[in-house]
C-alpha positions in Angstrom: 155.7 72.8 161.0 152.7 72.9 158.3 149.3 71.7 159.6 147.9 69.5 157.4 144.8 70.8 156.2 141.5 68.8 155.0 139.7 70.2 151.5 135.8 70.9 152.3 133.2 69.0 150.3 129.8 69.8 150.3 127.3 67.7 149.6 123.4 66.8 149.1 123.0 70.9 149.3 120.7 71.0 146.1 117.2 70.6 146.2 114.6 70.6 142.8 111.9 72.6 142.0 109.9 72.8 139.1 109.4 76.1 137.5 106.4 78.0 138.5 106.3 81.1 136.2 105.2 84.6 138.7 104.8 86.7 135.8 101.6 88.5 135.7 99.7 90.1 132.4 101.2 93.4 132.2 98.7 96.3 131.9 96.2 97.0 129.3 95.9 100.2 127.3 94.5 103.4 129.2 91.3 103.7 127.7 88.6 106.3 129.3 85.2 104.9 130.1 82.4 106.3 128.1 78.7 106.7 127.9 78.2 104.5 124.9 75.1 106.4 123.7 76.0 110.0 124.4 79.9 109.2 123.3 78.6 107.9 119.6 76.2 111.1 119.5 78.7 113.6 120.5 81.6 112.0 117.9 78.9 111.8 115.2 78.3 115.5 115.5 81.5 116.1 115.5 82.4 114.2 112.3 79.4 115.9 110.2 80.4 119.2 111.6 84.4 118.3 110.2 82.6 117.5 107.1 80.3 120.1 106.0 83.1 122.9 107.5 85.6 121.1 104.7 82.5 121.9 102.4 82.3 124.8 103.1 85.7 126.1 103.0 86.5 124.4 99.3 85.6 126.7 96.9 84.6 125.5 94.0 87.4 126.6 91.6 89.8 124.3 94.0 87.1 121.4 93.9 88.1 122.1 89.8 91.1 121.2 90.3 92.3 117.8 91.0 95.0 117.7 93.5 93.4 116.2 96.3 90.2 114.1 96.3 89.2 113.6 99.8 89.6 115.3 103.4 92.0 115.6 106.1 90.4 115.4 110.1 92.3 115.4 113.3 91.5 112.8 115.9 92.4 113.4 119.6 92.4 111.3 122.9 91.6 112.0 126.5 94.6 113.6 128.3 96.6 111.2 130.0 95.0 108.1 128.0 95.7 106.3 124.6 95.0 106.7 121.2 94.0 103.4 119.3 96.4 104.5 116.1 96.2 101.7 114.3 92.5 101.8 114.3 92.8 104.9 112.5 94.1 103.8 109.3 92.8 101.1 106.5 94.6 101.0 103.6 92.0 98.7 101.8 89.2 102.1 101.8 92.8 104.4 101.2 91.8 105.7 104.7 95.5 106.6 105.7 97.2 107.3 109.0 99.4 111.1 107.7 101.3 111.9 111.6 101.0 111.3 115.4 102.1 114.3 117.5 101.8 113.9 121.3 101.1 117.4 123.3 104.0 116.5 126.3 102.7 119.3 128.0 98.8 117.9 128.0 100.0 114.4 127.5 97.5 114.5 124.5 97.9 112.2 121.5 96.4 113.3 118.5 96.7 112.2 114.9 96.2 113.7 111.3 93.8 110.9 109.0 93.0 111.2 105.3 90.0 109.7 104.3 89.2 109.4 100.6 86.0 110.9 99.1 83.4 108.1 98.9 84.4 106.6 102.4 83.3 108.9 104.8 80.8 106.9 106.4 83.9 104.7 107.2 84.0 105.7 111.0 80.4 107.2 111.3 79.6 103.2 110.6 81.9 102.1 113.3 80.3 104.5 116.0 76.8 103.3 115.0 77.7 99.8 115.2 79.5 100.8 118.5 76.2 102.5 120.2 74.1 100.0 118.5 75.3 97.1 120.8 76.1 98.5 123.6 73.1 97.0 125.1 73.9 93.7 124.1 77.2 92.5 125.8 80.1 94.5 124.8 80.2 96.7 122.2 81.8 96.3 119.1 84.8 98.6 118.7 84.7 99.8 122.2 88.6 100.6 122.9 88.8 102.2 119.5 85.7 104.3 119.7 86.1 105.1 123.6 89.8 106.3 123.0 88.7 109.3 120.6 88.2 112.2 122.6 87.4 114.6 119.9 87.3 115.2 116.2 87.6 118.2 114.0 89.1 119.5 110.5 92.7 119.5 110.0 94.1 122.4 110.1 98.0 123.7 109.6 98.7 122.8 113.7 97.7 119.4 113.0 100.6 118.9 110.3 103.3 121.1 112.3 106.2 119.0 114.0 108.0 120.9 116.1 107.4 124.1 118.2 104.4 126.3 117.0 106.3 129.5 117.6 108.6 128.4 114.9 105.8 128.6 112.7 105.5 131.2 110.0 102.7 133.7 110.3 102.4 136.4 108.0 106.0 136.4 107.1 107.3 133.6 104.1 109.6 131.0 105.8 111.5 128.1 104.6 109.8 124.8 105.7 110.4 121.2 105.0 107.4 119.5 103.9 106.9 115.6 104.2 104.9 114.3 101.2 103.5 110.7 101.9 104.6 108.7 98.4 103.2 105.8 96.8 104.0 103.4 94.1 103.4 106.9 92.1 106.1 108.9 93.5 107.4 110.8 90.4 104.0 112.1 89.8 102.9 112.7 93.5 106.2 114.6 93.5 105.3 116.4 90.3 101.9 117.2 91.1 103.0 118.7 93.8 105.3 120.9 92.5 102.8 122.3 90.0 100.6 123.1 92.6 103.3 125.2 94.4 103.8 127.3 91.0 100.3 127.8 91.0 100.5 129.2 94.6 103.3 131.5 93.5 105.4 129.6 96.5 108.7 129.2 96.0 109.7 125.4 96.2 113.7 124.8 96.1 114.9 121.7 93.7 116.2 120.1 95.8 114.8 117.1 97.8 115.4 113.9 100.4 114.0 110.7 99.1 112.5 108.3 102.0 110.7 105.2 101.9 107.1 106.2 101.6 108.0 109.9 102.3 109.5 113.2 100.1 111.0 116.2 101.8 110.8 119.2 99.7 111.7 122.9 101.2 109.0 125.9 100.2 108.8 129.4 101.0 105.4 130.2 102.7 103.6 131.7 104.9 101.3 130.2 107.4 98.2 131.3 105.0 99.7 129.2 102.2 100.4 126.6 104.2 96.6 126.2 104.7 96.2 126.5 100.9 98.1 123.3 100.3 96.7 121.7 102.8 93.0 122.2 101.4 94.7 121.0 97.7 96.6 118.4 98.2 95.9 114.8 99.2 99.8 113.4 100.5 100.7 116.0 102.8 102.3 114.2 106.7 104.1 117.4 108.1 105.2 120.6 108.2 108.4 121.4 109.8 110.6 124.5 109.9 113.8 124.2 108.4 117.1 124.4 110.3 119.8 126.8 108.9 122.6 124.8 107.7 125.8 125.1 109.0 127.6 124.9 105.8 126.5 128.5 105.0 129.4 129.4 108.0 132.0 126.9 107.0 132.0 128.0 103.2 133.0 131.7 104.6 136.7 132.9 103.9 138.3 134.1 106.4 137.8 137.7 106.5 134.3 136.9 106.3 134.1 135.0 109.1 136.2 137.4 110.7 132.8 139.8 110.1 130.7 137.2 111.5 132.3 136.4 114.9 133.0 140.2 115.2 128.8 141.2 115.0 128.2 138.1 117.6 130.4 139.9 120.3 129.4 143.0 119.3 125.4 141.7 120.4 127.0 139.6 123.5 126.6 140.2 126.5 128.5 138.9 129.5 128.1 139.0 133.0 131.5 139.0 134.9 130.5 139.9 138.4 131.5 136.2 139.5 135.3 134.9 138.1 135.9 132.1 139.9 134.1 130.5 136.7 136.5 132.1 134.6 139.9 131.8 137.0 139.6 128.9 138.6 141.6 128.8 141.8 145.2 127.3 141.4 146.5 124.3 143.2 149.2 124.8 145.8 151.0 122.1 144.2 151.0 124.1 141.1 154.1 127.2 140.1 154.7 128.9 137.4 158.7 130.4 136.7 
């Protein structure tokens, strides 16, 4: 016999609560604490030392070639702290952020900055204002100046992206050159090609163009890369050229077999554990 059951209705179960945000402001940037007077003095010494080293390393014959009209510096932050990157660039003065690199091993952020001639006092003035206002309250540019650990003249390593062991030494290697461009892309490209010809550096006629970047291929050693940095203001970064797979794809069958045979001659196999080569057969399988 069927049993009659009543439907269950819930009533007066809703309560109204006004919304109250429970969120808290996120943590601020990781900026080290500094003694403003001492820190300002240290950074100014490093800036002036970098300027002097640049002038000493730039021969008069290079200065006469108007490829470059400024200096590139490397700014680095303190380990496990941030570097205020936006404050390192000032487009109205021509100060440009060329690249940013992170040393993952040491957790240090580094940035390469181009400073045009006539604008070398830009960062010096900021450091002075930082030190002068330290006793009046919060120093001006506090987070920016405190975030800088060291300043030095940029070298090849300052522009190299990727593993340092891939960087060419005495023997020239094919490298990618990422060139920073603006409205005068064609002129910058021409100037770079003329400079490579002057330095007798082979350059590929192929290039890739991105917004604000042109990628060229050159065959150079470390000394030649350093020479490019001295002469050219628009280098953003260097990279080791990747070997294109099209080389192997374009080979005919006989040539591919020769490469395979050569690879086999240089390959060492560890056959002590054959379990991975010959996995056990399930008991449910059988072969005729």
